[in-house]
N, C-alpha and C positions, 0 to 999 in steps of 0.2 A: 393414339399416335404419339410418338416421342420425337422431339427435335433436340439434337445434342450439341450443335455448334452454332454460335451466334453470328451467322453469316447471311448475306442476302439470299443465298441459295435456299436456306431453311425457310425463309419467308415465302420465296417463290414457290417452293414445293407445297407449303400449306395452302397458299392461295390457289394454286393449280388444281389441287385435289379436294378442296374443302366442300365442293358440291357433291362429292361422293360419300361424305361422312354420313353415317346413319343417324337418325334422331337420338339425341342423348349422348352422342360421342363426346369424349373428353380428350382434348389435345393438351399435351404437357411439353414444356421445354426443360432441359437440364443444364441451362447456361449458368456459368459461374458469375457472369455480369448480366444484370437484367435490363438496365435502363435503355440500351439502344433498340431492343426488339420488343419489349413487353407491350408498350402502347400500340405498336403496329399489329401485333398478333391479337391483342384485345379488340382492336377495331375490326379486324377481319372476322373474329369470332361473333361479334355482334351483327355483322353484315350477313355472314353465312349461316348463323344459327347453331354453332357448336359451342361446347363449354371449354373454357380455357383456364388452366391452373398452371402456374409456374412452379417448378420444383428445383431444388439444388441439393444433391447428395453431398454431404460434407466429408467425402472420402474418395479415394481414387481406386486403383485396382487392388482389391483385397481378396484373399482366398476365402475368408469368412467375414462378411461385413455385418453379420448379425450384431445388434446393439449399437450400431453407428447411427448418426443423425441425418435426417432429411428435412430440409426447409421447404415449406409450402407457402405460396403467395396467391390467394384467389384474385381473379380479375372480376370485372363487372358481370361477366357471363358465367363465372365459375363459382360464385359464392354458394349456390345451391347444391354444389357437388363437393364442397370442401370436406364435409363430414365423411362422406363415402370414401374420398381419396385418403383422408387421414387413417381411416380404418383399414384400408388396403395395405398401407405401409406398416402400421402397428401390428397387424396380424402376421405380417411377414417377418417381424422381429426387429423393426427399426424404431428409433425414437423420432418423434415428429415435433417440429417447432413451426408455428404458423406466424408469419409476419404480415403486417398490414399493407405494405406497398413495396414496389420495386426500388423506390428511393431509399426506404429504410434498409432494405437488404443491401444495397450497394454501399451505403454509408458504413454500415457495420462490417461488411466484408472488406472494406478498404483498410480497416484496422486489423481484422483477423487474417486476411490473406495477403493483401498488398504489403502491409507493414511487415508481416512475417517473412515474406520473400525478400524484401529490401534488407532487413536485418541479417538474414542468413547470407545473402550475396555480399553484403558488406564485410561480414566475418570471413568469407571465402577470399575476398580481395586482400584483406589484412593479413591472412595467413600466407597467401602467395607472396606478398611483398616481404614477409619475414622469412621466406624460403621454406615454409612448412607445407607438406602435402596432406591430403585428407587421411591418409593411412599412417600418419606420423606416430611412432611409438610413444611420443610424449603426451598423447591425448589422455586426459583424465577420464574417469568412468562416466561422468555426466556429459562431458564433451562428446564422447563417442555416440551418444544418442542424438545429439545436435547434428553431428556430421552425417549421420544416416539420413536425417531429414534433408540436409543440404545436398546430399548425393541425388536424392529423388528430384530436387528442383533442377539440378544441373543436367539431369537426363532429359528433362522436358523444358528447355529454355523458351519454347514458344508459349507455354502456359503463363510464365511470368510476364513475358512481353504483352500477351493478350490482356492479362489482368490490369497491368499498368496503363495500357493504351485505351482500353474500353471503359474502365471504371471512372466515372466523372469525379469521384472524390479522391482518386489516387494522388494527384499532385498536392492537394492541400494536406493530406495525411503525411506525405513524404516531407513536406516543409515542417510540419509539426514534429515529426520524428527528429529532424535536425535540431530544433530548439530543445526538445526533451533530452537529446543526447548531451547537449551542453549542460543542462541542469544536472543530469546524472553524474557527469564528470566533475562538476563543481561540488556536488554532494559528496563524491568520493574524497575530495580534498579536505572537506571539513567534517567528515565522519558521518554524513547523513545520506549516503548513496541510496539506500533502500527506500528512503522517504521520497526522494525524487520530487520535492516541491509539494508533496501531500503530507500535511503535518498532523500530529496527534491533536485531538481536541480534548480539553478538560472543561466539564460543565460543573460549576458550583451551584448546587441545588439546595433548596430549602429542605430541611430534614424530613418533613412530611410529604415532600413531592418527588424525592429521588426515585422511588420505585415507579411512580407514574411516568416520569420521563424515560426511565429505562424501558418500560413497557412500550412506550411510543416508539423509541428508537429500535427496539427489537422487532416490532412489526414492519419497520422500514428496512430490516435486515442489516442494521448497523452493528458491527462488532463492538462490544463494550465490556467494561468491568466497573463495578462500584467499589470505591475505596473510601474508607473512613479514616481520616488522618488529620491531626491538629484540630480535632473537634469540628472538622469540615466534612460535608457529604459531597464526595467527588464522583463524577462519572467520566471515565477515561475511554475515549473511542480510538479505534485503530486508524492509521493514516489512509487506508483505502476506503474509508467510509465517508459518506456525505451527510453532514448534519444540517438540518434545516433549523436555523436559529429562531426563526419566527414561530415554527411549530413548538419548539421547546418553550418559548416565552408564553405561548398560549396555555401551556400546562402549568408553568410556574413563572409568573411575571417577574419574580425576584431572581431568577436564574441568570447566571453569567456564563457565556460561552467564550472560551479563551483558546486561541491557537498557540500551541507549544512547539517551538522550533528548536528543540534540543533533544539529545538522545535520552536524557534522564528527566522524565516529565514531572515526577512527583516532588523532586527537589528544586524545580525551577521556580524562580521568583516571579514568573509571569502570572501565576495564579494566586500567590499569597503576598501579603503585605510585609513579610519578614518575620523571623522568629526572634523573640526577645527572651533571654534567660536572666532571671534575677538571682545574683549571687550575693546574698547578704547585703542587699542594698545597691550592689553594682549591676547596672543593666547592660548586659552584653548583647549586642545586636541592635541597639537603638541608635540615636544620632551621635552619641559620644564615641570618640576614638579610644578603643581599648587595645593596649599593647601587652602581649604575652611574651616574656623573655626569661632567660635564665640558662644555666648549664644543662646540657643534654643528659647528664647523669649526676647522681649524688655521690660525690667522691669522698666526702668526709665532713665531720662536724664543723670544722673551722671554715670550710668553704661556704656552707649554708649560713653560718652565723655571720661571717663577714659581709656576705651579700645582703643579708637582711638589715644589718646595721647601716651599710652604705645607702640603701634605699630609704630608710627612715630619715637619715640625715639630709638627703638630697630633696626629698619630697615628704614633708611631715604629714600632708593630707592624702598621701598615696594609699590607695586600697588595692591590694594585690591578691592573686590566687596562686597557690602552689599545688601542682598535681604530680604525685609520685606514682608512676605506673610500672607494671611488671616489665622486667627486662632492663630497666634503667637503674634499679637499686639493688641488683643481685649481689653487689660487692659489699653492701652494708648489712650490718647486723640488725636484728629486730630492735634491740635496745637503743642503738644509735638512731634509727628512724624515729622512734618514739620520743627520744630526747630532742631531736631536731624539731619535730612538730610542736613539742611543748615550748621550746624556746621561741619559735616563730609566733606561736599564739601569744606568748607573753610579751612579744615585741609590739603588739598592736596590729600586726598584719592580719588581714582576713584570709581565711583558708578554705580551699576546696580540696579534699584529700581523697584520692583513690589509689590504693597501693597494695602490693602483695610482694612476697619474698620468694626467691627460688633457692 
């Protein structure tokens, strides 16, 4: 026997005819929301002696539903029939997911169904306010698929109303959506919209423990990549992954789990102490203030000579770095560049040279 609508009439019919069920009969409901009726039907099944399993086909009217998913929830009276019922649906070509309770079902469906309907209906109102119809020629290719789903919801407004009214988690999920929407908008303004408050994680691991941590995270279905940079062993996880820092520490007590809130994770100073480059005794990147200055192009011998002389006079202890790069010295001859470098070297200025000619 199948009950398809979560109404008092369904329960009345089950109660009225339960005495006629043959031994071993299985009663199933196909309700989208389980909480209001599941415990009542379960109690009746224990009283009358039939087996009760709640089912939820995750699809509507389809010409060919083969390959779609059906959710099963066994009650206290139906646990000994769950294998038989699962086999019934899988043999018919469906995928089967078994959940442990009606509460778990309704909580998850509040995100999967209620949130989905709310977001689509919000888009519909926004488009109407902007003067756009669902058949607008301005719809992008991907938006057309979204609008097809929206059309199905608009054709059955009672379904959306029923989901929101009966699901006990609908209001809390709707409030959460409002908060998340603000986060997404804020992320769009600072360039991290897709992260939506979920950040990349970088794990600094001991060299001999990185693979062990990666194996642990892989078993937890965490998306990751191992990067070796600056003589560090780094494990970078995707923003939709949940990292258990305590579990990581159990594998490598010296591991450091760091939240990275930038688009460019590997160049973030959040996980490293800073890069220091030693240029002939001049430490760039340390605590000292280093100033790089000069003309944007080498225009002639006199220009470079006069600049060098002026710097030496103003700051006898000055240590400088000159970088000549492609594109900046294309007007200079090879001989001029070499003479300039020899002169600067003879002036006592320290040099870092990278140059080429066009």
